C-alpha positions as a Markdown table, in Angstrom:
| # | Residue | x | y | z |
|---|---|---|---|---|
| 1 | Met | -56.7 | 15.1 | 17.8 |
| 2 | Phe | -55.3 | 12.4 | 20.1 |
| 3 | Lys | -51.5 | 11.8 | 20.0 |
| 4 | Pro | -50.6 | 8.2 | 20.9 |
| 5 | Thr | -47.1 | 9.1 | 22.3 |
| 6 | Pro | -46.3 | 11.8 | 24.7 |
| 7 | Asn | -43.9 | 14.7 | 23.9 |
| 8 | Pro | -40.3 | 13.9 | 24.7 |
| 9 | Pro | -39.0 | 15.6 | 27.8 |
| 10 | Glu | -37.1 | 18.8 | 27.4 |
| 11 | Thr | -33.4 | 18.4 | 28.2 |
| 12 | Asp | -30.6 | 20.9 | 28.5 |
| 13 | Ser | -28.0 | 20.6 | 25.8 |
| 14 | Val | -24.8 | 19.2 | 27.3 |
| 15 | Ser | -21.5 | 20.3 | 25.9 |
| 16 | Pro | -18.9 | 17.5 | 25.7 |
| 17 | Tyr | -16.4 | 20.0 | 27.1 |
| 18 | Glu | -18.0 | 20.8 | 30.4 |
| 19 | Ser | -15.2 | 19.3 | 32.4 |
| 20 | Leu | -11.5 | 18.6 | 31.8 |
| 21 | Asp | -12.1 | 14.9 | 31.8 |
| 22 | Ser | -14.7 | 15.1 | 29.0 |
| 23 | Arg | -12.3 | 17.2 | 26.9 |
| 24 | Lys | -9.6 | 14.5 | 27.4 |
| 25 | Leu | -12.0 | 11.8 | 26.5 |
| 26 | His | -13.1 | 13.7 | 23.4 |
| 27 | Asp | -9.5 | 14.2 | 22.3 |
| 28 | Ala | -8.7 | 10.5 | 22.9 |
| 29 | Ala | -11.8 | 9.5 | 20.8 |
| 30 | Glu | -10.7 | 11.9 | 18.0 |
| 31 | Arg | -7.2 | 10.4 | 18.0 |
| 32 | Ala | -8.6 | 6.9 | 17.9 |
| 33 | Leu | -11.0 | 7.7 | 15.1 |
| 34 | Asp | -8.2 | 9.4 | 13.1 |
| 35 | His | -5.9 | 6.3 | 13.7 |
| 36 | Tyr | -8.4 | 3.8 | 12.4 |
| 37 | Leu | -10.4 | 5.9 | 9.9 |
| 38 | Asn | -7.7 | 8.2 | 8.6 |
| 39 | Pro | -4.4 | 6.3 | 8.7 |
| 40 | Thr | -2.8 | 8.4 | 6.0 |
| 41 | Ala | -2.4 | 11.3 | 8.4 |
| 42 | Ala | 0.0 | 9.3 | 10.6 |
| 43 | Ile | 1.8 | 7.9 | 7.5 |
| 44 | Met | 2.2 | 11.4 | 6.0 |
| 45 | Ala | 3.4 | 12.9 | 9.2 |
| 46 | Ala | 6.7 | 10.9 | 9.2 |
| 47 | Pro | 9.1 | 11.4 | 6.3 |
| 48 | Tyr | 9.9 | 8.2 | 4.3 |
| 49 | Gln | 13.3 | 6.8 | 4.9 |
| 50 | Ala | 14.5 | 3.9 | 2.8 |
| 51 | Ser | 15.8 | 0.9 | 4.5 |
| 52 | Thr | 19.6 | 0.5 | 4.4 |
| 53 | Met | 19.5 | -3.2 | 5.0 |
| 54 | Phe | 19.8 | -4.0 | 1.3 |
| 55 | Leu | 21.7 | -1.4 | -0.7 |
| 56 | Val | 22.6 | -1.4 | -4.4 |
| 57 | Asn | 26.1 | -0.3 | -5.0 |
| 58 | Pro | 25.8 | 3.3 | -6.2 |
| 59 | Glu | 28.8 | 2.8 | -8.5 |
| 60 | Thr | 27.0 | 0.0 | -10.4 |
| 61 | Asp | 26.4 | 1.1 | -14.0 |
| 62 | Thr | 22.9 | 1.3 | -15.5 |
| 63 | Glu | 23.4 | -1.6 | -17.9 |
| 64 | Ser | 24.3 | -4.0 | -15.1 |
| 65 | Leu | 21.3 | -2.9 | -13.1 |
| 66 | Leu | 19.0 | -3.4 | -16.1 |
| 67 | Val | 20.5 | -6.8 | -16.9 |
| 68 | Asn | 20.0 | -7.9 | -13.2 |
| 69 | Ala | 16.4 | -6.6 | -13.2 |
| 70 | Ser | 15.6 | -8.4 | -16.5 |
| 71 | Glu | 17.0 | -11.7 | -15.1 |
| 72 | Ser | 15.1 | -11.3 | -11.9 |
| 73 | Leu | 11.8 | -10.6 | -13.7 |
| 74 | Ala | 12.4 | -13.5 | -16.0 |
| 75 | Ser | 12.9 | -15.8 | -13.0 |
| 76 | Ala | 9.8 | -14.5 | -11.3 |
| 77 | Ser | 7.8 | -15.1 | -14.4 |
| 78 | Ile | 9.0 | -18.7 | -14.6 |
| 79 | Met | 8.3 | -19.3 | -10.9 |
| 80 | Leu | 4.8 | -17.9 | -11.2 |
| 81 | Gly | 4.1 | -20.1 | -14.2 |
| 82 | Asp | 5.3 | -23.1 | -12.3 |
| 83 | Val | 3.1 | -22.4 | -9.3 |
| 84 | Ala | 0.1 | -21.6 | -11.5 |
| 85 | Gly | 0.5 | -25.0 | -13.1 |
| 86 | Leu | 0.0 | -26.6 | -9.7 |
| 87 | Val | -3.3 | -24.9 | -8.7 |
| 88 | Asp | -6.8 | -24.5 | -10.3 |
| 89 | Gly | -9.6 | -21.9 | -10.2 |
| 90 | Pro | -9.4 | -18.3 | -9.3 |
| 91 | Ile | -6.0 | -18.6 | -7.7 |
| 92 | Arg | -4.5 | -19.9 | -11.0 |
| 93 | Arg | -6.0 | -16.9 | -12.8 |
| 94 | Thr | -4.6 | -14.6 | -10.2 |
| 95 | Leu | -1.1 | -16.1 | -10.5 |
| 96 | Leu | -1.3 | -16.0 | -14.3 |
| 97 | Gly | -2.3 | -12.3 | -14.1 |
| 98 | Ile | 0.6 | -11.5 | -11.9 |
| 99 | Ala | 2.9 | -13.4 | -14.2 |
| 100 | Gln | 1.6 | -11.3 | -17.1 |
| 101 | Val | 2.4 | -8.1 | -15.2 |
| 102 | Val | 5.9 | -9.4 | -14.4 |
| 103 | Met | 6.4 | -10.2 | -18.1 |
| 104 | Leu | 5.3 | -6.7 | -19.1 |
| 105 | Gly | 7.9 | -5.3 | -16.6 |
| 106 | Glu | 10.5 | -7.6 | -18.1 |
| 107 | Leu | 9.7 | -6.3 | -21.6 |
| 108 | Ala | 10.0 | -2.7 | -20.4 |
| 109 | Val | 13.3 | -3.4 | -18.8 |
| 110 | Asn | 14.6 | -5.2 | -21.9 |
| 111 | Arg | 13.6 | -2.2 | -24.1 |
| 112 | Ala | 15.4 | 0.1 | -21.7 |
| 113 | Leu | 18.4 | -2.2 | -21.9 |
| 114 | Asp | 18.3 | -2.0 | -25.7 |
| 115 | Arg | 18.5 | 1.8 | -25.4 |
| 116 | Val | 21.4 | 2.0 | -23.0 |
| 117 | Glu | 24.6 | 3.2 | -24.6 |
| 118 | Val | 27.5 | 1.1 | -23.5 |
| 119 | Thr | 30.4 | 3.2 | -22.2 |
| 120 | Asp | 33.8 | 1.5 | -22.1 |
């Protein structure tokens, strides 16, 4: 039987670690791939440290914090509704969806505020 293509030439298998330079190149390639394809490794390597630029006074009572959070969420809900009224289409639906999530957060904060026992 006639074979239309010739057999491929036999080659020796070449290890990527034959020389020191190829090992360095391989290590660099692995780091680059890990950096772009597995970014969580770099994120998980460093412990999380909260920014100290904006601090909440640790002596502030829970009720005051909840009241402030409730007012902030109510303001965000109003702002999202106002902006949603200015646009149409998918952007409007996205803004209204975000507004709904903010309102649900506001409801949860208000419920927590109802359960706080005031200490005088």
